[in-house]
PDB file of N, CA, C and O in Angstrom, chain B, residues numbered from 101:
ATOM      1  N   MET B 101      -0.515   4.021  11.690  1.00  0.00           N
ATOM      2  CA  MET B 101      -0.552   4.447  10.329  1.00  0.00           C
ATOM      3  C   MET B 101      -2.050   4.649   9.950  1.00  0.00           C
ATOM      4  O   MET B 101      -2.944   4.015  10.511  1.00  0.00           O
ATOM      5  N   THR B 102      -2.270   5.546   8.990  1.00  0.00           N
ATOM      6  CA  THR B 102      -3.608   5.869   8.530  1.00  0.00           C
ATOM      7  C   THR B 102      -3.837   5.309   7.120  1.00  0.00           C
ATOM      8  O   THR B 102      -2.966   5.376   6.252  1.00  0.00           O
ATOM      9  N   CYS B 103      -5.009   4.770   6.931  1.00  0.00           N
ATOM     10  CA  CYS B 103      -5.426   4.204   5.634  1.00  0.00           C
ATOM     11  C   CYS B 103      -5.492   5.280   4.562  1.00  0.00           C
ATOM     12  O   CYS B 103      -6.012   6.366   4.819  1.00  0.00           O
ATOM     13  N   GLN B 104      -4.993   5.015   3.396  1.00  0.00           N
ATOM     14  CA  GLN B 104      -5.021   5.936   2.293  1.00  0.00           C
ATOM     15  C   GLN B 104      -6.410   6.060   1.682  1.00  0.00           C
ATOM     16  O   GLN B 104      -6.739   7.079   1.074  1.00  0.00           O
ATOM     17  N   LYS B 105      -7.223   5.017   1.844  1.00  0.00           N
ATOM     18  CA  LYS B 105      -8.512   4.994   1.281  1.00  0.00           C
ATOM     19  C   LYS B 105      -9.605   5.666   2.120  1.00  0.00           C
ATOM     20  O   LYS B 105     -10.377   6.480   1.614  1.00  0.00           O
ATOM     21  N   CYS B 106      -9.657   5.310   3.416  1.00  0.00           N
ATOM     22  CA  CYS B 106     -10.769   5.773   4.278  1.00  0.00           C
ATOM     23  C   CYS B 106     -10.266   6.580   5.473  1.00  0.00           C
ATOM     24  O   CYS B 106     -11.073   7.111   6.235  1.00  0.00           O
ATOM     25  N   LYS B 107      -8.931   6.683   5.653  1.00  0.00           N
ATOM     26  CA  LYS B 107      -8.379   7.408   6.790  1.00  0.00           C
ATOM     27  C   LYS B 107      -8.593   6.640   8.127  1.00  0.00           C
ATOM     28  O   LYS B 107      -8.523   7.228   9.206  1.00  0.00           O
ATOM     29  N   GLY B 108      -8.856   5.317   8.026  1.00  0.00           N
ATOM     30  CA  GLY B 108      -9.015   4.480   9.195  1.00  0.00           C
ATOM     31  C   GLY B 108      -7.671   4.016   9.761  1.00  0.00           C
ATOM     32  O   GLY B 108      -6.610   4.395   9.266  1.00  0.00           O
ATOM     33  N   LEU B 109      -7.739   3.192  10.805  1.00  0.00           N
ATOM     34  CA  LEU B 109      -6.521   2.701  11.432  1.00  0.00           C
ATOM     35  C   LEU B 109      -5.998   1.459  10.727  1.00  0.00           C
ATOM     36  O   LEU B 109      -6.748   0.513  10.487  1.00  0.00           O
ATOM     37  N   MET B 110      -4.689   1.463  10.391  1.00  0.00           N
ATOM     38  CA  MET B 110      -4.006   0.317   9.813  1.00  0.00           C
ATOM     39  C   MET B 110      -3.320  -0.471  10.915  1.00  0.00           C
ATOM     40  O   MET B 110      -2.656   0.096  11.783  1.00  0.00           O
ATOM     41  N   VAL B 111      -3.490  -1.792  10.867  1.00  0.00           N
ATOM     42  CA  VAL B 111      -2.806  -2.663  11.846  1.00  0.00           C
ATOM     43  C   VAL B 111      -1.898  -3.626  11.111  1.00  0.00           C
ATOM     44  O   VAL B 111      -2.147  -3.965   9.955  1.00  0.00           O
ATOM     45  N   THR B 112      -0.875  -4.053  11.759  1.00  0.00           N
ATOM     46  CA  THR B 112       0.087  -5.004  11.179  1.00  0.00           C
ATOM     47  C   THR B 112      -0.396  -6.462  11.393  1.00  0.00           C
ATOM     48  O   THR B 112      -0.821  -6.840  12.485  1.00  0.00           O
ATOM     49  N   GLU B 113      -0.316  -7.237  10.340  1.00  0.00           N
ATOM     50  CA  GLU B 113      -0.728  -8.626  10.416  1.00  0.00           C
ATOM     51  C   GLU B 113       0.255  -9.497   9.641  1.00  0.00           C
ATOM     52  O   GLU B 113       0.845  -9.059   8.653  1.00  0.00           O
ATOM     53  N   TRP B 114       0.421 -10.716  10.094  1.00  0.00           N
ATOM     54  CA  TRP B 114       1.219 -11.716   9.382  1.00  0.00           C
ATOM     55  C   TRP B 114       0.260 -12.516   8.522  1.00  0.00           C
ATOM     56  O   TRP B 114      -0.552 -13.269   9.060  1.00  0.00           O
ATOM     57  N   ARG B 115       0.324 -12.378   7.190  1.00  0.00           N
ATOM     58  CA  ARG B 115      -0.541 -13.114   6.284  1.00  0.00           C
ATOM     59  C   ARG B 115       0.345 -13.787   5.290  1.00  0.00           C
ATOM     60  O   ARG B 115       0.801 -13.159   4.335  1.00  0.00           O
ATOM     61  N   PRO B 116       0.610 -15.105   5.499  1.00  0.00           N
ATOM     62  CA  PRO B 116       1.573 -15.815   4.623  1.00  0.00           C
ATOM     63  C   PRO B 116       1.061 -15.894   3.185  1.00  0.00           C
ATOM     64  O   PRO B 116       1.869 -16.070   2.274  1.00  0.00           O
ATOM     65  N   GLU B 117      -0.246 -15.770   2.943  1.00  0.00           N
ATOM     66  CA  GLU B 117      -0.711 -15.789   1.527  1.00  0.00           C
ATOM     67  C   GLU B 117      -0.279 -14.610   0.739  1.00  0.00           C
ATOM     68  O   GLU B 117      -0.260 -14.682  -0.490  1.00  0.00           O
ATOM     69  N   PHE B 118       0.077 -13.505   1.377  1.00  0.00           N
ATOM     70  CA  PHE B 118       0.500 -12.298   0.708  1.00  0.00           C
ATOM     71  C   PHE B 118       2.073 -12.212   0.711  1.00  0.00           C
ATOM     72  O   PHE B 118       2.687 -11.962  -0.326  1.00  0.00           O
ATOM     73  N   SER B 119       2.667 -12.419   1.851  1.00  0.00           N
ATOM     74  CA  SER B 119       4.146 -12.306   1.937  1.00  0.00           C
ATOM     75  C   SER B 119       4.655 -13.231   3.031  1.00  0.00           C
ATOM     76  O   SER B 119       4.171 -13.189   4.162  1.00  0.00           O
ATOM     77  N   GLN B 120       5.622 -14.057   2.700  1.00  0.00           N
ATOM     78  CA  GLN B 120       6.213 -15.025   3.663  1.00  0.00           C
ATOM     79  C   GLN B 120       7.114 -14.348   4.645  1.00  0.00           C
ATOM     80  O   GLN B 120       7.174 -14.780   5.796  1.00  0.00           O
ATOM     81  N   GLU B 121       7.829 -13.298   4.260  1.00  0.00           N
ATOM     82  CA  GLU B 121       8.828 -12.774   5.080  1.00  0.00           C
ATOM     83  C   GLU B 121       8.504 -11.378   5.715  1.00  0.00           C
ATOM     84  O   GLU B 121       9.212 -10.900   6.602  1.00  0.00           O
ATOM     85  N   ALA B 122       7.436 -10.774   5.231  1.00  0.00           N
ATOM     86  CA  ALA B 122       7.123  -9.415   5.769  1.00  0.00           C
ATOM     87  C   ALA B 122       5.654  -9.349   6.182  1.00  0.00           C
ATOM     88  O   ALA B 122       4.805 -10.082   5.674  1.00  0.00           O
ATOM     89  N   ALA B 123       5.391  -8.447   7.117  1.00  0.00           N
ATOM     90  CA  ALA B 123       4.058  -8.220   7.597  1.00  0.00           C
ATOM     91  C   ALA B 123       3.317  -7.348   6.607  1.00  0.00           C
ATOM     92  O   ALA B 123       3.925  -6.585   5.857  1.00  0.00           O
ATOM     93  N   VAL B 124       2.010  -7.465   6.608  1.00  0.00           N
ATOM     94  CA  VAL B 124       1.161  -6.603   5.793  1.00  0.00           C
ATOM     95  C   VAL B 124       0.396  -5.696   6.673  1.00  0.00           C
ATOM     96  O   VAL B 124       0.246  -5.970   7.863  1.00  0.00           O
ATOM     97  N   LEU B 125      -0.105  -4.600   6.125  1.00  0.00           N
ATOM     98  CA  LEU B 125      -0.941  -3.672   6.862  1.00  0.00           C
ATOM     99  C   LEU B 125      -2.386  -3.840   6.366  1.00  0.00           C
ATOM    100  O   LEU B 125      -2.636  -3.900   5.162  1.00  0.00           O
ATOM    101  N   ARG B 126      -3.338  -3.914   7.322  1.00  0.00           N
ATOM    102  CA  ARG B 126      -4.725  -4.036   6.979  1.00  0.00           C
ATOM    103  C   ARG B 126      -5.488  -2.979   7.755  1.00  0.00           C
ATOM    104  O   ARG B 126      -5.259  -2.757   8.944  1.00  0.00           O
ATOM    105  N   CYS B 127      -6.433  -2.312   7.020  1.00  0.00           N
ATOM    106  CA  CYS B 127      -7.299  -1.303   7.649  1.00  0.00           C
ATOM    107  C   CYS B 127      -8.392  -2.004   8.375  1.00  0.00           C
ATOM    108  O   CYS B 127      -9.064  -2.863   7.802  1.00  0.00           O
ATOM    109  N   ILE B 128      -8.604  -1.657   9.664  1.00  0.00           N
ATOM    110  CA  ILE B 128      -9.666  -2.317  10.380  1.00  0.00           C
ATOM    111  C   ILE B 128     -11.051  -1.695  10.054  1.00  0.00           C
ATOM    112  O   ILE B 128     -12.091  -2.218  10.456  1.00  0.00           O
ATOM    113  N   ASN B 129     -11.026  -0.579   9.325  1.00  0.00           N
ATOM    114  CA  ASN B 129     -12.281   0.047   8.936  1.00  0.00           C
ATOM    115  C   ASN B 129     -12.799  -0.431   7.600  1.00  0.00           C
ATOM    116  O   ASN B 129     -13.949  -0.864   7.526  1.00  0.00           O
ATOM    117  N   CYS B 130     -12.012  -0.377   6.541  1.00  0.00           N
ATOM    118  CA  CYS B 130     -12.462  -0.765   5.223  1.00  0.00           C
ATOM    119  C   CYS B 130     -11.902  -2.036   4.712  1.00  0.00           C
ATOM    120  O   CYS B 130     -12.419  -2.552   3.721  1.00  0.00           O
ATOM    121  N   GLY B 131     -10.835  -2.617   5.334  1.00  0.00           N
ATOM    122  CA  GLY B 131     -10.257  -3.885   4.958  1.00  0.00           C
ATOM    123  C   GLY B 131      -9.163  -3.796   3.963  1.00  0.00           C
ATOM    124  O   GLY B 131      -8.659  -4.838   3.544  1.00  0.00           O
ATOM    125  N   LEU B 132      -8.739  -2.597   3.534  1.00  0.00           N
ATOM    126  CA  LEU B 132      -7.677  -2.462   2.580  1.00  0.00           C
ATOM    127  C   LEU B 132      -6.405  -3.174   3.093  1.00  0.00           C
ATOM    128  O   LEU B 132      -6.003  -2.993   4.242  1.00  0.00           O
ATOM    129  N   VAL B 133      -5.784  -3.983   2.222  1.00  0.00           N
ATOM    130  CA  VAL B 133      -4.555  -4.707   2.558  1.00  0.00           C
ATOM    131  C   VAL B 133      -3.416  -4.120   1.789  1.00  0.00           C
ATOM    132  O   VAL B 133      -3.512  -3.989   0.569  1.00  0.00           O
ATOM    133  N   LEU B 134      -2.338  -3.758   2.443  1.00  0.00           N
ATOM    134  CA  LEU B 134      -1.142  -3.180   1.800  1.00  0.00           C
ATOM    135  C   LEU B 134       0.029  -4.004   2.212  1.00  0.00           C
ATOM    136  O   LEU B 134       0.405  -4.012   3.384  1.00  0.00           O
ATOM    137  N   ASP B 135       0.643  -4.730   1.234  1.00  0.00           N
ATOM    138  CA  ASP B 135       1.884  -5.472   1.521  1.00  0.00           C
ATOM    139  C   ASP B 135       3.010  -4.743   0.857  1.00  0.00           C
ATOM    140  O   ASP B 135       2.780  -3.800   0.100  1.00  0.00           O
ATOM    141  N   PRO B 136       4.270  -5.172   1.135  1.00  0.00           N
ATOM    142  CA  PRO B 136       5.393  -4.447   0.601  1.00  0.00           C
ATOM    143  C   PRO B 136       5.445  -4.365  -0.904  1.00  0.00           C
ATOM    144  O   PRO B 136       5.871  -3.344  -1.445  1.00  0.00           O
ATOM    145  N   LEU B 137       5.026  -5.406  -1.601  1.00  0.00           N
ATOM    146  CA  LEU B 137       4.992  -5.347  -3.071  1.00  0.00           C
ATOM    147  C   LEU B 137       4.001  -4.348  -3.582  1.00  0.00           C
ATOM    148  O   LEU B 137       4.298  -3.614  -4.525  1.00  0.00           O
ATOM    149  N   ILE B 138       2.820  -4.295  -2.988  1.00  0.00           N
ATOM    150  CA  ILE B 138       1.806  -3.305  -3.399  1.00  0.00           C
ATOM    151  C   ILE B 138       2.376  -1.879  -3.188  1.00  0.00           C
ATOM    152  O   ILE B 138       2.267  -1.029  -4.072  1.00  0.00           O
ATOM    153  N   ALA B 139       2.961  -1.640  -2.052  1.00  0.00           N
ATOM    154  CA  ALA B 139       3.531  -0.346  -1.722  1.00  0.00           C
ATOM    155  C   ALA B 139       4.591   0.026  -2.703  1.00  0.00           C
ATOM    156  O   ALA B 139       4.615   1.168  -3.162  1.00  0.00           O
ATOM    157  N   GLN B 140       5.506  -0.911  -3.066  1.00  0.00           N
ATOM    158  CA  GLN B 140       6.545  -0.623  -4.035  1.00  0.00           C
ATOM    159  C   GLN B 140       5.998  -0.310  -5.415  1.00  0.00           C
ATOM    160  O   GLN B 140       6.504   0.590  -6.086  1.00  0.00           O
ATOM    161  N   ASN B 141       4.974  -1.033  -5.856  1.00  0.00           N
ATOM    162  CA  ASN B 141       4.359  -0.768  -7.139  1.00  0.00           C
ATOM    163  C   ASN B 141       3.690   0.572  -7.183  1.00  0.00           C
ATOM    164  O   ASN B 141       3.730   1.253  -8.208  1.00  0.00           O
ATOM    165  N   ARG B 142       3.074   0.967  -6.094  1.00  0.00           N
ATOM    166  CA  ARG B 142       2.420   2.296  -6.030  1.00  0.00           C
ATOM    167  C   ARG B 142       3.463   3.420  -6.125  1.00  0.00           C
ATOM    168  O   ARG B 142       3.221   4.434  -6.779  1.00  0.00           O
ATOM    169  N   VAL B 143       4.616   3.243  -5.478  1.00  0.00           N
ATOM    170  CA  VAL B 143       5.665   4.291  -5.531  1.00  0.00           C
ATOM    171  C   VAL B 143       6.200   4.390  -6.959  1.00  0.00           C
ATOM    172  O   VAL B 143       6.439   5.495  -7.447  1.00  0.00           O
ATOM    173  N   ILE B 144       6.390   3.261  -7.634  1.00  0.00           N
ATOM    174  CA  ILE B 144       6.907   3.265  -9.010  1.00  0.00           C
ATOM    175  C   ILE B 144       5.888   3.918  -9.901  1.00  0.00           C
ATOM    176  O   ILE B 144       6.227   4.746 -10.747  1.00  0.00           O
ATOM    177  N   SER B 145       4.598   3.537  -9.710  1.00  0.00           N
ATOM    178  CA  SER B 145       3.542   4.115 -10.571  1.00  0.00           C
ATOM    179  C   SER B 145       3.430   5.624 -10.426  1.00  0.00           C
ATOM    180  O   SER B 145       3.235   6.350 -11.401  1.00  0.00           O
ATOM    181  N   LEU B 146       3.560   6.077  -9.185  1.00  0.00           N
ATOM    182  CA  LEU B 146       3.475   7.535  -8.966  1.00  0.00           C
ATOM    183  C   LEU B 146       4.621   8.267  -9.617  1.00  0.00           C
ATOM    184  O   LEU B 146       4.439   9.379 -10.113  1.00  0.00           O
ATOM    185  N   GLY B 147       5.808   7.667  -9.629  1.00  0.00           N
ATOM    186  CA  GLY B 147       7.004   8.277 -10.243  1.00  0.00           C
ATOM    187  C   GLY B 147       6.812   8.345 -11.773  1.00  0.00           C
ATOM    188  O   GLY B 147       7.216   9.334 -12.384  1.00  0.00           O
ATOM    189  N   VAL B 148       6.238   7.376 -12.373  1.00  0.00           N
ATOM    190  CA  VAL B 148       5.976   7.361 -13.829  1.00  0.00           C
ATOM    191  C   VAL B 148       4.973   8.446 -14.148  1.00  0.00           C
ATOM    192  O   VAL B 148       5.152   9.186 -15.115  1.00  0.00           O
ATOM    193  N   LYS B 149       3.910   8.557 -13.348  1.00  0.00           N
ATOM    194  CA  LYS B 149       2.874   9.569 -13.591  1.00  0.00           C
ATOM    195  C   LYS B 149       3.458  10.958 -13.494  1.00  0.00           C
ATOM    196  O   LYS B 149       3.155  11.817 -14.322  1.00  0.00           O
ATOM    197  N   GLN B 150       4.308  11.195 -12.477  1.00  0.00           N
ATOM    198  CA  GLN B 150       4.853  12.523 -12.285  1.00  0.00           C
ATOM    199  C   GLN B 150       5.772  12.921 -13.492  1.00  0.00           C
ATOM    200  O   GLN B 150       5.765  14.077 -13.916  1.00  0.00           O
ATOM    201  N   ARG B 151       6.555  11.952 -14.033  1.00  0.00           N
ATOM    202  CA  ARG B 151       7.390  12.228 -15.154  1.00  0.00           C
ATOM    203  C   ARG B 151       6.549  12.563 -16.406  1.00  0.00           C
ATOM    204  O   ARG B 151       6.931  13.417 -17.206  1.00  0.00           O
ATOM    205  N   VAL B 152       5.428  11.894 -16.558  1.00  0.00           N
ATOM    206  CA  VAL B 152       4.587  12.152 -17.701  1.00  0.00           C
ATOM    207  C   VAL B 152       3.963  13.544 -17.579  1.00  0.00           C
ATOM    208  O   VAL B 152       3.866  14.277 -18.563  1.00  0.00           O
ATOM    209  N   LEU B 153       3.547  13.895 -16.375  1.00  0.00           N
ATOM    210  CA  LEU B 153       2.934  15.200 -16.209  1.00  0.00           C
ATOM    211  C   LEU B 153       3.988  16.328 -16.450  1.00  0.00           C
ATOM    212  O   LEU B 153       3.680  17.359 -17.047  1.00  0.00           O
ATOM    213  N   LYS B 154       5.202  16.106 -15.979  1.00  0.00           N
ATOM    214  CA  LYS B 154       6.243  17.150 -16.174  1.00  0.00           C
ATOM    215  C   LYS B 154       6.621  17.328 -17.650  1.00  0.00           C
ATOM    216  O   LYS B 154       7.003  18.410 -18.097  1.00  0.00           O
ATOM    217  N   ALA B 155       6.493  16.199 -18.393  1.00  0.00           N
ATOM    218  CA  ALA B 155       6.869  16.285 -19.827  1.00  0.00           C
ATOM    219  C   ALA B 155       5.832  16.952 -20.651  1.00  0.00           C
ATOM    220  O   ALA B 155       6.115  17.457 -21.737  1.00  0.00           O
ATOM    221  N   ALA B 156       4.604  16.964 -20.139  1.00  0.00           N
ATOM    222  CA  ALA B 156       3.446  17.582 -20.941  1.00  0.00           C
ATOM    223  C   ALA B 156       3.487  19.076 -20.881  1.00  0.00           C
ATOM    224  O   ALA B 156       2.633  19.740 -21.468  1.00  0.00           O
TER     225      ALA B 156
END
């Protein structure tokens, strides 16, 4: 997977401080951490922004 921030390599890690049951993705280049909750919130946020733009 490619990092959204720097286009670096994302690796899978088990980080219990972020998520007990799922792995997180960490960029080995910039250190960006993406867990399932962050990913879900970004998808929801993008959907809201798209609806606002269509309404304008």
